BAKEVEX-117294 format. One record per residue: residue number from 1; residue in three letters; x, y, z of N, C-alpha, C in turn. Coordinates in steps of 0.001 Angstrom, whole numbers, plus 524288, in hexadecimal, padded with zeros to 5 digits. Layout:
seq;type;n.east;n.north;n.up;ca.east;ca.north;ca.up;c.east;c.north;c.up
NUM;ALA;X;Y;Z;X;Y;Z;X;Y;Z
...
! end
This chain:
seq;type;n.east;n.north;n.up;ca.east;ca.north;ca.up;c.east;c.north;c.up
1;MET;7BFCF;850AE;80D22;7C41F;84D0D;80E34;7C4B5;8494A;80A10
2;PRO;7C1A4;84798;806E9;7C39A;844CF;80245;7C673;847E5;7FF4F
3;ARG;7C5C8;84CB3;7FE03;7C927;84FBC;7FAA0;7CEC0;8512E;7FBE6
4;LEU;7CEBA;8517A;801A2;7D48E;8512C;8042C;7D79D;84C8B;80384
5;ARG;7D4C9;84886;80425;7D758;843A6;803A8;7D879;84239;7FDE6
6;GLN;7D587;844F2;7FA22;7D800;84410;7F51A;7DCD8;847B9;7F358
7;ILE;7DC6E;84B8C;7F579;7DFEE;84F9C;7F43C;7E66F;84CC6;7F679
8;ILE;7E56D;84B30;7FBB7;7E9C4;8492D;7FE73;7EC85;8440A;7FB58
9;ARG;7E7E5;8410E;7F960;7E9A6;83C23;7F57C;7EC00;83D81;7F0F2
10;ARG;7E9B0;8416B;7EDA7;7EDC1;8438E;7E92F;7F242;845DA;7EA8D
11;THR;7F2A2;84984;7EE6F;7F7B4;84C5D;7F044;7FBA9;8476C;7F023
12;PHE;7FAF2;843C3;7F34A;7FE1F;83FF0;7F47C;7FF0E;83D66;7EF9A
13;ALA;7FB7E;83BC9;7ECE1;7FD6C;838F4;7E7F2;80131;83C63;7E519
14;ALA;7FF99;84179;7E3AB;8025C;844B1;7E080;808C4;84420;7E1FD
15;ILE;80886;845D7;7E809;80E47;846CE;7EB11;81177;840D3;7E8FB
16;ILE;80F39;83CDD;7EB53;81137;83876;7EAD7;8143A;83683;7E550
17;GLY;80E5F;8377D;7E0E2;81020;8378F;7DB8C;8143B;83AA3;7D938
18;VAL;814A8;83EDE;7DB17;818B5;8425C;7D8E0;81E67;83FF2;7DAD5
19;LEU;81D94;83F2A;7E0B3;82359;83D1A;7E2E5;8259F;836F8;7DFC9
20;LEU;82056;833B1;7DE62;82204;82ED6;7DCF3;8245B;82FBB;7D77E
21;VAL;82169;8328E;7D440;823A1;833AB;7CE45;82946;83588;7CEDE
22;ALA;829E8;839A3;7D238;82EC4;83C1F;7D16A;83338;83837;7D3CE
23;GLY;8318D;83609;7D7AF;8352E;83255;7DA17;836AC;82D01;7D5C1
24;ALA;83276;82A80;7D313;83373;82703;7CF77;8355E;82915;7CA99
25;GLY;837A6;82D59;7C968;839E2;82F7E;7C500;836A1;831B6;7C0B7
26;LEU;836F4;8363C;7BD71;8350D;8395A;7BA4F;831C7;835ED;7B5D5
27;PHE;83408;8313C;7B5AF;831E6;82E3F;7B0AD;82F6A;8296C;7B218
28;ALA;82DD2;82996;7B87A;82C53;8247A;7BA02;825DC;82512;7B783
29;THR;8238E;82038;7B6B5;81E96;81FB2;7B53A;81B42;81C6B;7B9BA
30;ARG;815CD;81D54;7B8FE;8113E;819BB;7BCCB;81321;81381;7BBD3
31;ALA;8129B;81184;7BF33;8139E;80B95;7BEDC;80DF1;8099A;7BCD1
32;THR;80F0D;80565;7B845;80BD9;80291;7B6A2;80CC0;7FCF7;7B649
33;VAL;8086B;7F961;7B5D3;809A7;7F4F2;7B600;80DAD;7F2B1;7B1E5
34;ALA;80D6F;7F530;7AD75;811B8;7F422;7A8A1;81752;7F608;7AC31
35;SER;81725;7F9AD;7AE2C;81CBB;7FC45;7AEC3;81F00;7F981;7B497
36;LEU;81C38;7F540;7B5F2;81D5D;7F20D;7BB4E;8217A;7EDD4;7B92B
37;PRO;824C9;7EB9F;7BBDA;82880;7E7A7;7BB35;822EC;7E27F;7BB0B
38;PRO;8253C;7DD17;7BA89;82140;7D8F9;7BAF4;82017;7D814;7C026
39;LEU;81AF9;7D7A0;7C1FC;819B2;7D7F9;7C778;8176D;7D11A;7C898
40;ARG;8175C;7D0EB;7CCFE;81565;7CBC6;7CF19;81108;7CC1A;7D3C1
41;ASN;80E30;7C7C9;7D424;80A4A;7C82C;7D714;80DF6;7C844;7DCF2
42;GLY;80B78;7CBF1;7E03A;80D4C;7CC2D;7E5C3;8116F;7D164;7E54E
43;ASP;8123D;7D341;7E0B5;814E9;7D83B;7E118;8121C;7DCAE;7E3F6
44;ILE;81489;7E00A;7E6F0;81237;7E437;7E98F;8143C;7E979;7E702
45;VAL;80F54;7EB4C;7E685;80FF6;7F1ED;7E511;80DF2;7F5E3;7E86D
46;PHE;81065;7FA8F;7E845;810B3;7FEFD;7EAF4;80ED1;804AE;7E811
47;GLN;80BB3;80719;7EAE6;80AC7;80BD4;7E84D;80944;8107D;7ECC3
48;THR;809A6;815BA;7EA8D;806CD;818A2;7ED28;80143;81A26;7EBB4
49;SER;7FCF4;81841;7EF7E;7F725;81936;7ECF1;7F5CA;81F16;7ED87
50;TYR;7F025;81F91;7ED07;7EE95;82494;7ECC9;7E97D;823C1;7F0FF
51;ALA;7EA63;81F9D;7F425;7E66E;81E50;7F865;7E727;822A5;7FC31
52;VAL;7E1C7;8228A;7FF87;7E202;82778;80352;7E674;82747;806FD
53;GLN;7E811;8228B;80864;7EB3D;82153;80CAB;7F16C;82141;80AD2
54;SER;7F1A4;821C0;80525;7F6E9;820DA;803A2;7FACF;8244E;80598
55;LEU;7FA22;828FD;805B2;7FD38;82D91;80861;7FE87;82D44;80E20
56;ALA;7FB7C;82A34;81178;7FBE9;82880;81584;80044;824C5;8166E
57;ILE;7FF59;8209A;81293;80323;81C47;8138A;80857;81DEC;810F2
58;ALA;808E9;820A1;80D2D;80CDF;82241;80BAD;80FD8;824F5;80FAB
59;LEU;80DE8;82942;8122F;810FF;82C43;81676;812B6;8283B;81B3F
60;THR;80EDE;82557;81CA8;80F64;822AE;82147;81391;81E0C;820DE
61;SER;8146B;81C2C;81BF1;81892;817E9;81AA7;81DBD;81A60;817DA
62;ASN;81D88;81F86;8167C;8217D;82287;81450;82319;81EFD;80EAD
63;SER;81EA7;81E0A;80B89;81F95;81BBB;80775;81B1B;81DA9;803BE
64;VAL;81D41;81C8A;7FD49;81946;81E4F;7F9C7;814C8;8197E;7F8E8
65;TYR;8166B;81578;7FAF8;81294;8109F;7FA07;80E2D;810C4;7FE14
66;SER;809B7;8116E;7FBD7;804FD;81174;7FF6C;800FC;80D88;7FDA5
67;HIS;80216;80983;7F8FC;7FF29;805EA;7F871;8028C;800FA;7F5D5
68;MET;7FF4C;7FD1F;7F562;80218;7F88B;7F3F6;7FF79;7F4AB;7F372
69;GLY;800F1;7EFF6;7EFB7;7FE52;7EAFE;7EF5A;800FC;7E663;7EBFC
70;ILE;7FE97;7E294;7EAE1;80102;7DDEC;7E9F8;7FF98;7DCCA;7E3FC
71;ILE;80399;7DC12;7E0B4;8023B;7DBC7;7DAAB;800B8;7D5E7;7DAD2
72;GLU;7FC4A;7D4E0;7D756;7F9E0;7D011;7D5D5;7F8E9;7CFB7;7D029
73;PHE;7FA49;7CB61;7CDE5;7F849;7CBA8;7C826;7F3A7;7C85F;7C726
74;GLY;7EFCB;7CAA7;7C4B5;7EA52;7C864;7C34E;7EB0C;7C46F;7C01E
75;ALA;7E61A;7C188;7BF21;7E5D8;7BD1A;7BAB8;7E5A0;7BFF8;7B4C9
76;ASP;7E5EF;7C4A4;7B4F0;7E68B;7C752;7AFD2;7EB76;7C8E0;7AF88
77;GLY;7EF7A;7C6FD;7B261;7F50A;7C6F4;7B201;7F6FD;7CD1B;7B2DF
78;LEU;7F32B;7D10D;7B509;7F43A;7D6A2;7B65C;7F59A;7D6C9;7BC27
79;PRO;7F8BE;7DACD;7BDDC;7FA3A;7DB6F;7C399;7F5C6;7DE92;7C603
80;TYR;7F4B5;7DCA7;7CB35;7F0EB;7DFF7;7CE3D;7F355;7E0BD;7D27A
81;VAL;7F193;7E426;7D60C;7F33F;7E5E6;7DBE6;7EF94;7E3DA;7DF0F
82;VAL;7EFFF;7E088;7E2FD;7ED57;7E011;7E7AD;7EEE6;7E396;7EBB9
83;GLU;7EA01;7E64E;7EC62;7EB84;7EB1A;7F0E8;7E7C2;7EC02;7F617
84;ALA;7E8C5;7EE1B;7F9B6;7E5D8;7EFB6;7FCD2;7E473;7F558;7FC7A
85;SER;7E079;7F674;7F9D7;7DF9E;7FC6F;7F8AC;7DA91;7FCB8;7FC28
86;THR;7D5C9;7FF80;7F869;7D121;7FFDC;7F9D7;7CEF3;7FB18;7FC0B
87;LYS;7D1F5;7F6E8;7F9F6;7D02A;7F237;7FCB8;7D4DB;7EE3B;7FAAE
88;VAL;7D56D;7E982;7FBB9;7D91D;7E4B2;7FA3D;7D660;7E4A1;7F48D
89;ARG;7D96C;7E4BF;7F05F;7D77B;7E3E1;7EB2C;7DB4A;7E311;7E83A
90;THR;7DAEC;7E250;7E2D9;7DE65;7E0A5;7DECE;7DDA2;7E44A;7D989
91;VAL;7E1EC;7E72B;7D822;7E034;7EB0D;7D484;7E4ED;7EB19;7D090
92;PRO;7E447;7EC89;7CBE5;7E7CC;7EC83;7C717;7ECC0;7EF8E;7C87E
93;LEU;7F24C;7ED87;7C81E;7F639;7EF65;7C8DB;7F71C;7F51B;7C6AB
94;GLN;7F4DB;7F5F5;7C149;7F596;7FAA6;7BFF5;7F173;7FE6A;7C15A
95;GLY;7ECEC;7FDF0;7C2E6;7E951;80186;7C5AA;7EC78;802CE;7CB7E
96;TRP;7EECA;7FF49;7CD3E;7F1B3;7FFB2;7D39D;7F512;803C5;7D1CA
97;LEU;7F8FF;803BB;7CE0B;7FE07;8073E;7CD9A;7FB1C;80B67;7CC04
98;ASN;7F64D;80C5A;7C934;7F48D;8117F;7C772;7F287;814B0;7CCE9
99;ARG;7F1F7;81256;7CFEB;7EEE6;813CD;7D56A;7F372;815D0;7D8E7
100;GLY;7F7B2;8147D;7D7FC;7FCF9;81742;7DA77;7FE94;81CED;7D99A
101;VAL;800AD;81EF9;7DCF8;8016C;8252A;7DC27;806B4;82512;7D880
102;ALA;80616;82671;7D43F;809F7;8288F;7D004;80BDE;822DD;7CD2F
103;GLY;8097C;81E61;7CD78;80A7F;819DB;7CB7F;80EDD;8178B;7CCFD
104;ARG;81097;81853;7D256;815B8;8165B;7D450;81337;810D9;7D70B
105;VAL;816FD;80CFF;7D675;816F3;80840;7D921;81BB6;80567;7DA02
106;THR;81B63;801FA;7DF14;81F9C;7FFA4;7DF07;81DE6;7FA32;7DF54
107;VAL;820E6;7F676;7DD25;82032;7F0FD;7DE0A;82336;7ECFD;7E008
108;LYS;8228D;7EA77;7E48F;8262B;7E7B9;7E72C;825A6;7E1E4;7E745
109;ARG;8289B;7DDF5;7E805;82727;7D943;7E854;82AF3;7D5A2;7EAD2
110;PHE;8283F;7D1CA;7ED47;82A36;7CE55;7F01C;82D22;7C9ED;7ED9B
111;ALA;83201;7C9E8;7EBF1;83431;7C70B;7E846;832C0;7C15F;7E8F3
112;ALA;832D2;7BF01;7ED62;833F8;7B8D8;7EE16;82D69;7B7DD;7EE75
113;LEU;829A4;7BA94;7EC83;82408;7B8C2;7EC28;8234C;7B6BE;7E8C9
114;THR;8225A;7B14C;7E941;82132;7AD4B;7E49D;81C02;7AECF;7E329
115;PRO;81A4B;7AC8E;7DDDD;8153D;7ACFF;7DB4A;810F8;7AADD;7DF3A
116;GLU;8126C;7A6EA;7E19F;80E72;7A40B;7E50F;80D54;7A85D;7E9C4
117;ALA;81266;7A9D6;7EBE2;810C9;7ACCA;7F181;80DDF;7B219;7F02B
118;ALA;80F00;7B4DA;7EAF3;80B7F;7B93D;7E91D;806CE;7B79F;7E94C
119;GLN;8050A;7B369;7E67C;7FF9A;7B1EF;7E683;7FC8A;7B1F6;7EB7F
120;LYS;80062;7B07F;7EFE9;7FE0B;7B009;7F5BD;7FC52;7B4D2;7F682
121;VAL;80178;7B8F1;7F6DB;800A2;7BE4A;7F8AB;7FBA5;7C0D5;7F625
122;LEU;7F9D1;7C006;7F152;7F6F0;7C14A;7EE70;7F08C;7BFDB;7F145
123;ALA;7F1DE;7BA92;7F126;7ECF1;7B809;7F44A;7EAC2;7BA89;7F8F0
124;SER;7EFD5;7BB66;7FC10;7EF21;7BD2E;80208;7ED22;7C3D2;80096
125;ALA;7EF24;7C5D3;7FC99;7EDA0;7CB9B;7FC5A;7E739;7CB02;7FBB5
126;HIS;7E57A;7C81D;7F79A;7E095;7C796;7F68F;7DD36;7C654;7FA8F
127;VAL;7DE7B;7C37F;7FEE0;7DAB0;7C2DF;80362;7D87E;7C763;80522
128;TYR;7DA54;7CC2C;80491;7D7CC;7D083;80695;7D51C;7D369;8029F
129;ASP;7D45E;7D0FE;7FDD8;7D165;7D411;7FAA3;7CD21;7D61C;7FD2F
130;GLY;7CC2C;7DB30;7FA7D;7C6B2;7DE1B;7FC6F;7C608;7E08A;8013B
131;LEU;7CB7E;7DFE0;804AB;7CAFE;7E28D;8097C;7CB96;7E7ED;808DD
132;PRO;7C995;7EB5A;80B4D;7CA0D;7F168;80B90;7CEF6;7F306;80D8B
133;TYR;7D0B8;7F751;80B99;7D5E6;7FA05;80CA4;7D586;7FB81;81269
134;ASP;7DA1B;7FA5D;8148D;7DB6A;7FC01;81B85;7DCFB;801BC;81B40
135;MET;7D99C;80526;81BFC;7DAAB;80A10;81D41;7DCE2;80B53;821F7
136;TYR;7DD94;807C6;8252C;7E042;80862;82A8E;7E598;804FB;82A60
137;PHE;7E6FA;802F6;82767;7EC59;7FFEB;827A2;7ECEA;7FDC8;82BB2
138;THR;7E869;7F928;82D4C;7E973;7F644;831C2;7EA2F;7F06F;82ED9
139;PHE;7ED41;7ED64;831E5;7EE01;7E7C9;8305D;7E9C9;7E3C4;831D1
140;GLY;7E60A;7E2E0;82DB4;7E229;7DFA1;82DCC;7E01B;7DD7B;8292F
141;LYS;7DBFD;7DA85;829AB;7DAFF;7D7D7;8242A;7D562;7D929;822F3
142;ASP;7D360;7DD54;82572;7CE58;7DF19;82319;7CE54;7E2D1;81FD2
143;ALA;7D3C1;7E484;81E7C;7D465;7E9FB;81BB4;7DA15;7EA34;81A2E
144;MET;7DB66;7EC30;814AE;7E19B;7EB69;81471;7E313;7F093;81193
145;TYR;7E7AC;7F1CC;8142F;7EAC1;7F6F1;81135;7EEC0;7F375;80D5F
146;CYS;7F111;7F620;80944;7F3E4;7F450;8058F;7F8AE;7F12B;80768
147;SER;7FC1F;7F2C9;80AD6;80136;7F0E8;80B49;7FF8E;7EC45;81035
148;GLU;7FBCC;7EC99;8132C;7FA62;7E810;81741;7F841;7E49A;81264
149;HIS;7F5A0;7E59A;80E25;7F2EF;7DFE9;80C00;7F88A;7DD8F;80976
150;VAL;7FBD3;7E0A5;8071F;8003E;7DEF1;80438;8039B;7DB46;8089C
151;ARG;804BE;7DCD0;80D2A;806D5;7DA16;8111C;80539;7D4F9;812C0
152;LEU;7FF9C;7D560;8130A;7FC69;7D137;814D3;7FCA8;7CCE8;810BD
153;ALA;7FC5B;7CDE0;80B6D;7FC59;7CAE1;80714;800F1;7C79E;80680
154;PHE;8053E;7CAC4;8073C;80AB1;7C87A;80620;80B22;7C366;80BAC
155;ASP;80939;7C5E6;81025;80ABD;7C240;8144F;8072B;7BEB0;81577
156;GLU;80234;7BFD4;81465;7FE75;7BA3E;81486;7FF06;7B787;81020
157;GLY;800BE;7B88B;80C02;80142;7B5AF;806E8;80594;7B2A6;805FC
158;ALA;80933;7B526;8076B;80F66;7B2E4;80640;813C8;7B27C;80AFC
159;GLY;8112D;7B4F0;80F9B;813EB;7B5CB;81431;8194E;7B9BC;8132E
160;ILE;817A4;7BCFA;810E9;81C6C;7C1A0;8107B;81A54;7C5FF;812C9
161;VAL;81CD9;7C866;81653;81B38;7CD3D;8185B;81DD5;7D111;81617
162;LEU;81B7D;7D595;8151A;81E36;7DA5F;81205;81C73;7DF12;81597
163;GLY;820FE;7E12C;81633;81F01;7E6E9;81851;81FFF;7E626;81F1C
164;ALA;82016;7EA55;82155;81FDC;7EB51;827F4;81B29;7ECD9;82915
165;LEU;8197E;7EA5E;82D75;81537;7ED71;8303F;817F5;7F172;83288
166;GLN;8159C;7F6A9;833EB;81727;7F9FE;8366E;81349;7FD24;83A65
167;THR;81399;7FE97;83F4B;80FB0;801D0;8417D;80EB1;80814;83EDC
168;ALA;80BAD;80A2F;83F10;80A00;80EB4;83C0B;80E16;81350;83E30
169;ASP;80F5C;811F0;8437F;8122C;81696;84529;81841;81714;843F1
170;THR;8194D;811DC;84159;81EC4;811A7;83F70;81E67;8142D;839AA
171;LEU;81A42;81597;83754;81A4B;8181D;83267;81997;81DF1;832B5
172;ASN;81959;82049;82E74;818BA;825FA;82E81;812CD;827B8;82E3A
173;ILE;81012;82600;83326;80A70;8267B;831FC;8078E;82BDD;83403
174;ASP;80C5D;82E8C;836CB;80A2C;832D4;8390A;80AFD;8376F;833A3
175;ASN;80913;835B7;82FD8;807FE;83A44;82C20;802A7;83BD4;82A7A
176;PHE;8029A;8407F;827E6;7FD28;842AB;8270F;7F922;83F0F;824EE
177;ALA;7FA67;83D63;8210D;7F682;83942;81E2D;7F462;83408;821C5
178;ALA;7F950;83171;823C5;7F73F;82D4B;826B6;7F437;82F79;82AB2
179;ARG;7F4B8;8330B;82E2C;7F27D;83511;83273;7ED33;8364E;830E0
180;ARG;7ECB5;83965;82C97;7E6E6;83A78;82A34;7E443;83608;827CC
181;LEU;7E678;831A2;826DE;7E3CB;82D4F;824E5;7E134;829EB;82A15
182;ILE;7E594;829DE;82E00;7E449;82710;832AD;7DF4B;82A16;83570
183;ARG;7E048;82EF6;8357B;7DB3F;831D7;8377E;7D5E0;8318E;834F8
184;GLN;7D5AF;83172;82F87;7D196;831AE;82CA0;7CE5C;82B6D;82E1D
185;ARG;7D2A0;82788;82EEE;7D0E7;821F4;82FAB;7D0AD;81F42;83440
186;TRP;7D1DB;82192;838C7;7D2FF;81ED9;83DB1;7CDB8;81CFB;8409F
187;THR;7CAF2;81F1D;83F50;7C4E5;81D19;842BA;7C2F9;8192D;84087
188;GLY;7C4FC;81665;83B84;7C4C5;81294;83961;7C81F;80CCB;83AC0
189;ASN;7CC98;80F08;83C4E;7D155;80B8C;83C4A;7CF7C;80697;84215
190;PRO;7D05F;8024D;83FE4;7CE7C;7FE2B;842DB;7D223;7FCED;84768
191;ILE;7D6C8;7FE45;8466D;7DB16;7FE55;84BDB;7D933;80339;84FE7
192;CYS;7D6C3;8062F;84E72;7D581;80A4B;85215;7D005;809B7;85538
193;MET;7CC68;8072D;85171;7C608;805CC;85306;7C5CB;801B1;855BF
194;PRO;7C1F4;80146;85A0A;7BE85;80650;85B1A;7C01A;80849;85FD6
195;GLN;7C49A;8073B;86204;7C662;809C2;866BE;7C83B;80EC8;8669C
196;ILE;7CAF0;8102F;862BC;7CE3A;8147B;861EA;7CA71;81A7A;86038
197;GLU;7CA33;81DB5;86348;7C6CE;8217F;86327;7C94D;826ED;8607E
198;SER;7CE88;82716;860A7;7D05D;82C45;85EEF;7D514;82ACC;85A4C
199;PHE;7D535;82EEA;85762;7D8D7;82E64;853A0;7DF13;82D21;85542
200;ASP;7E04A;82FCF;858B5;7E550;82FC3;85B3A;7E6D9;829B5;85D2B
201;ALA;7E270;8279E;8602E;7E291;8226F;862CB;7E2C5;81D79;85D90
202;CYS;7E08C;81EA1;858C8;7E0B3;81B09;8551D;7E667;81CA2;8523B
203;TYR;7E6B7;820EE;85284;7EC44;8221C;84ED7;7F127;81EA8;85127
204;ALA;7F0DF;81FA5;8573D;7F4E6;81C09;85955;7F4F3;81723;85855
205;LYS;7EFB1;8140D;85818;7F023;80EFA;8567A;7F185;80CD5;85096
206;ILE;7F0CA;8117A;84D90;7F19B;80FC2;848AD;7F800;81133;848B9
207;LEU;7FACF;81441;84B7C;80050;8140F;84B1E;80336;80E71;84BD2
208;LYS;8002F;80B91;84FA3;802C4;8069A;8508C;80022;8031C;84CB4
209;GLN;7FDE3;803E3;8491C;7FAFB;7FF56;844E0;7FFEF;7FE95;84190
210;GLU;7FFE5;7F8E2;83F4C;803B3;7F67D;83C6E;801B3;7F622;837A3
211;LEU;804DB;7F82A;83395;803E1;7F7E7;82E14;8085D;7F6CD;82A89
212;VAL;806BC;7F53F;825E1;80B57;7F473;821EA;80B6A;7F7F4;81CE7
213;THR;80F4D;7FB91;81BC7;80E37;7FF46;81782;81017;7FD66;812FB
214;PRO;80D91;7FF93;80E27;810DF;7FCEE;8094B;816DB;7FDFA;80972
215;VAL;8194E;8028E;80A57;81E69;80306;80A05;8218C;7FF6E;80CE8
216;SER;81ED1;7FE16;81142;82182;7F98C;81524;8226B;7F564;810B0
217;ILE;81E04;7F2BC;80EB1;81E05;7EDF8;80B82;822E4;7EF3B;806EB
218;ALA;821A7;7F3E8;804B1;8251B;7F57F;80003;82AEF;7F51B;801B7
219;ARG;82C13;7F6CD;80674;83114;7F5D2;807E2;833B7;7F092;80A69
220;ASP;82F66;7ED24;80AFC;83116;7E7F6;80BFF;83543;7E5CA;80937
221;PRO;83A0B;7E3FF;80B67;83F11;7E121;808B9;83C56;7DCC0;805BB
222;LYS;83902;7D9C8;806A7;837B2;7D566;803C3;83639;7D6AA;7FE2F
223;LEU;8342E;7DBCF;7FD80;831A9;7DD69;7F884;835EC;7DFFF;7F481
224;GLU;8369A;7DF28;7F006;8398B;7E1F3;7EC36;8362E;7E5DE;7E9BB
225;THR;837E3;7E972;7E753;835FE;7ED49;7E3A1;8369B;7EC0D;7DE62
226;ILE;833D3;7EA8C;7DB9E;83342;7E8DB;7D5AD;831E4;7ED98;7D1D0
227;TYR;82FEE;7F22A;7D34E;82E67;7F65E;7D120;82CDD;7FB08;7D4D2
228;SER;82E37;7FFF4;7D2F3;82C20;8046A;7D632;82D3F;80914;7D2C4
229;ASN;8299B;80C3F;7D1C0;82A61;8115B;7CF82;8298B;81602;7D389
230;PHE;8295E;81498;7D96D;82927;81836;7DD7C;82FAE;81C3B;7DDD1
231;GLY;83208;81A46;7DAD5;837D6;81C85;7DB44;83904;81BBA;7E166
232;PRO;83C43;82118;7E2F3;83F0E;820C3;7E7A5;839D8;820AE;7EC93
233;PHE;83531;821A2;7EAF5;831BC;821E7;7EECF;82EAF;81B57;7F02D
234;GLY;8312F;81894;7ED37;82FBE;81331;7EE3A;8329A;8105B;7F30C
235;ASP;82E8C;80DF6;7F57B;8312F;80B98;7FAF3;832E4;80EB0;7FFBE
! end
């Protein structure tokens, strides 16, 4: 099973990588910190990740964006990303870019975000530092997935609501990757336990579960794109 999972991840990454490189142009380069325009605290970055759930997220949301985070400049003057990944943490932006498939990234900005409001957004994001990744994509504050974390940080920190909540059944959730992931994880899903005893009964509840996807936030008209090397595949 681990070997099969590894093959699926590598195949997905290869396919997406080829598409993105082709779509961005023959001479497109991988994004680096130096190649990006001047960034600000509170900018939002999007990528296609190599995570196990990346293919399911991409297919379910019909988007190449499967991971996201918030830019924060450290005391050393360097850019970092506050993200909900294996846990809520802060990582160097360059390392974050290197983790994305084919070095593709989109940077979005809430233009009216003042430096003071950006600090409040980041402070709100850090409230959840150390929380584990929410593999069930439920709304709660004991675990976080990436787009939930960004939405909460902006809402709780600056009163800015980004993206739209959608029930799973309004997305393209009936795809092989999402269904496989759900089947692997359903027995620990808090919305199904302890009263749900079958996969089908749990799946019916999951279909009515509300969530926010990375692409829902990316497409929010309140955000403007300041950089993208995704070519026609972005947004």
